[in-house]
Phi, psi and omega in degrees: 000128181276153179297152182300135179265335183288126176291344182268359184293148182239158177301322184291328186279320193234358186300327184265359184297130180053031180302315182299318180297320181293312186276334187262353173297132194305309185292303182301320182295313181298319177297318179295316180300315181295319180299312182296317179298320179293326183276350186245127175257143183235142173292159183291320179272076185289128177299144178227147175219154178284148173294132180307136178233161175284126182276140175294325179298332182295338182293344181267001178293137176299120181303328181287320177293323178299314179299323180295328182281336183276157174059025174241149177271124182246142176264133184264142178222150166262153187219127177286158184308144181269126182273125178062037173277140182226128179288344177279352183253018185298325177296318179294320177299323177301312181298313184292319182286330174299317180292320181296315181296320179294321178298317183292327179288332184241052183307134179096349180255146178281130180228133181253145174296132181100343177300146180280109181259170172280347180245136176224153176244139181236133172256140176206144180283156175242076181302136178094344177273080176202159180269325179224164180296336179285339180300144175295150183288135178289150172216160186246139174237129182231140168259124182244148173259116183294136179283144178269002181285162176303152187306321183291339179252008187283134172220109182291146182265131180277119179266327185201145177224138172217149178219147187245135181206164178215114184242122184054052180264024185309315183295331180283316183301329182291346189259358181239160181274174184292343179285351183249144174252121183269111173218077190290343181250126179237132181235128185236145174226118183143188182292147178296332177296318176293321178300316180299319180294314179299315179300320180298315180297317179296318181293324178286323184280323187237013176049049180241173184222131178261147179212134177304139182249098175276162182238113182280172183298329177299312182287330176296322177297318177298315177301315182302312184291315182293321179287330174293324183291343183291134179282126181246139175293321174203148182271132182259343187211154174292148171279124187223141177237147177235118178252143179252131178259111179294117178206168180244144009276341177224156185290158178244132179257143176244118180259130185234102183261135179232135177300134187300329178289325175293318178301315183291323177296320178296314177300319179298331181286330179263347185277121185238350185244104182301131178082350183234161174236130181250165179293327179294321180293319175298318180293320177297316179301313182287323182292323180292320174301314180295319181297317180296321179293318180292328179298326181268322189241002177056033178245126179275103181294339180295341177273000181245186182237126177286125184240345179204141170232147182219127178223182178286347175276312183194168172232150183215145180238149185298340179278010176087037176246136180223146175227116181267127189252332189240117182296332183301325186249019179306310181296323178297316180296310185296329182297315180292320178297322176298318177302318180291322181294316182299316180301320180293323181291316184287000000 
């Protein structure tokens, strides 16, 4: 592939053109692969993770609830174990939290439990969102605004949603007693003020602690590689990376879009361990992408900071925002996020 000739070309428009041809042509590709391997040193105990797969337990998820979780931007939190939480008391929790939310919204006014508010909170389980039978059952919490229409036409408006889950959390489960329920990953969609109110009630009621879960460039690279490795029936989105260039007075962002089939072909070229992803493969995958970019635009992406990755499976931002796009790999995406949440807690 020849360098871009047009002086008006931009990274977003042309960086991925003929990427597959450049990397997979025998001579240029072999030279680049050898060059990257020489420049990169790896520890002997290379971290490995499984390529995300569709879980059999996921087949029991309510299709309506599953669709509700997809294509929304969720803010990530880690959560310490909940003390004396009981799945048999979800209805009571709904009643108590409704009163608490109403009281917070009407500071200074007397509010009694059981009073009819315009706001209500609902707890519901998310059956099937788990990696193994031992994982704690995921559950959903929603703040709804009651409709003033007659009951037959009533449709409550969702103001805020959050859900708690634990995917392949066996190692974490072994460290706590039976009095605690382990749901280390919490995802919220809605105003931060509502998230704060819900968090305060949970912390007071179950002696737990929420903490924002950021995603650094290292973990974003792993996400990009693992999600590119997923087999898709059809691609719904371009594979895209966003790098931030620190400069004054304001930062500069570089968007790098790659055709998803080219990204998958590149991944297949560096992938040598069936069913697994290794640190070496992740580094080679990212280094090859950066080398291709430098060949065209003479910009060293290694001097910048990766802040977002987006694929047909999911998109993630360094500030702890995630959007899951493919139901087939929901459990796989949540498994890695659970791992990050547990690491932050420990």
